[in-house]
N, C-alpha and C positions, 0 to 999 in steps of 0.2 A: 449552387444557386447562381442563376445568370441575371444580368441586369440588361434592360433594353431601353433605348431612347429613340425618339423620333427626331431625325436630323435632316438637314439639307445635304445634298450630295451632288458633286460634279463628277460624272463618270467618264473616265478616259479608257483607252484600250487596255492598259496594264494596271491601272490604279484608280481607286475612288478617293476623291478628296472630300472630307467632311469638315467644313470650316467651323461648325458649331462645337465640335469636339477636338479641333486642331489635330486631326488624324489623316494620315494617308493609309488607306486599307488596300493591300495588295491582293492579287487574285488568289494567292495561296493562304489568304486570311490572316497573314501577319500584318502588324501595324507599325507605323513610324509616327512618333509623336513630334509635332512641330512646336516651336516656341510661339508665343502670342504674336510677335512681330512677323515671323515667317508665315504664319497662318493668315494674318491680315494682308500681307503682301500677295500671297498666292490667291486669296479670295478676291482681291481687287483685280488681279490679272485675269482670273476666271470669269469675273463679272463682265469684264470688257473683252472676253475671248473673241478672237478673230479681228479685233480692231487694234490699231497701233495706238498705244497710250504713251504720251510723252513722259520723260523722267520726272519733270516737275509735277505733273498731274498725278502720276503714280505715287510720288512722295506725299503730296497733299492728301490724297484719298486714303493713304495707308496710315500716316502718322499724325496729321493735324487733329483728327477727330478722336485721338486717344483720351485726352483730358482737356475739354474746352475751358476749364476754369484755371488751368495752370498756364502762365505766360511762358512762351518759348519752350514748351514741353517737347517740341519736335526738333530742337536744334542739335541734338547729339546722336541722331540716327544716321548710319552710313548705309545708303541703299546698295552700294556695290558689295560690301561685306555681307549684308543680308542675302543678296542674290547668290553669292558664292556658297553660303551655308545651305540655302534652300536647294541649289543645284546639286549639291552632294547628296542631299536626302532624296532628291527626285531621281537619282541615277539607279537603274535597275538592269542587271545583266549587261552592263556595258553601254546601255543607251539611256537617254532621258525619257522617263515615263511621261512627263509633261514638258515638252521642249519649250524653253523660254527663248524666243528669238530676240536678239539685240539688233536693232536697226540704227546704225550710227546716224546721229543728227536728227533722228525722228522719235525713237523711243523703244518700247518693248511690245511684244505680242506673244500670246499663247494660242494654240489651235482651239477650235471649238470643241467642247466636250461632246462625247457620243450622246450623252443624256444628262439633263439636269433634273433632279428629282428630290423627293423626300422619301426616306425609307427608315425602317426600324433597324437601328444598329444594335447588335448583340455584342457585349463586351467579352473578349476572351483574354487569356493570360499569356499569349505568345507574342511578346514584342519583338520587332525586327531590329529597329534602332531607336533608342530613346536617350534623352538627356539624363534620365534617372540612373542609367547604368554607370555613369561617371559623374557622381554628384560633385559640385564645386565645393571646395572647402569653405566652411563658414568663417569669415574674417570677423574678428572682434574689434569693435571701435575702441578708441582711446577712452571714451566715457564709460563703456561697459567694463573695460579693464580696471579703471579707477574704482568703480562701484564695487566690483568683485574682490579686488585684492589690496586696496589701499587702506592701511591702518588709520591714517590721518582722516580719510573720508569717513570711516566708521566712527571715530571719536567725535568729529564735528557733527555728524548726524545725531549721535547720542546727546551731545551738549545742547543742540537746538531743540531736541525733543524735551529734555529736562527743563530748559528755559521756558518752553511753551507750557508745560505742566505747572511750573512755578507761577507763571503769569495768571493762569486760570485759577489756581488755588488762592493767590494773593488778591485777585479781583473779587472773590467772593466775600472777603473780610472788609 
């Protein structure tokens, strides 16, 4: 069974970038999954393709609109780290599939795509590089650890539940 989806696409010489699916689809039909932030960054660069976009404008258009209800939600994003990670994923056969030009004191620029289109994406099972191949170990918070393993926590929960039941029973008399 195959799955198909209508997506936006920025088509370059060696790769198609599908921002809706956060995918780079290579000419050999292999796929590279991008993180949400990498995809938003590349989408912003592709939207302004051919133009120089300043670092502050790129940062604002990429991160500030993530969660408009959260104060300072964009304060912990590092544009340089994200650009380095994205550059590694864009490298294909020793060259950059979508070269990101860094113009000191001015900003960033990517070349115009060969074509901007909407097309039907057929999902296949041959990933090229994905973050899922090396899943990050799940870290357990201190609260989760206490809830799972602390005998004192279990006793206190039992006593609170018993007190609640006693109050309900006594309030009926």
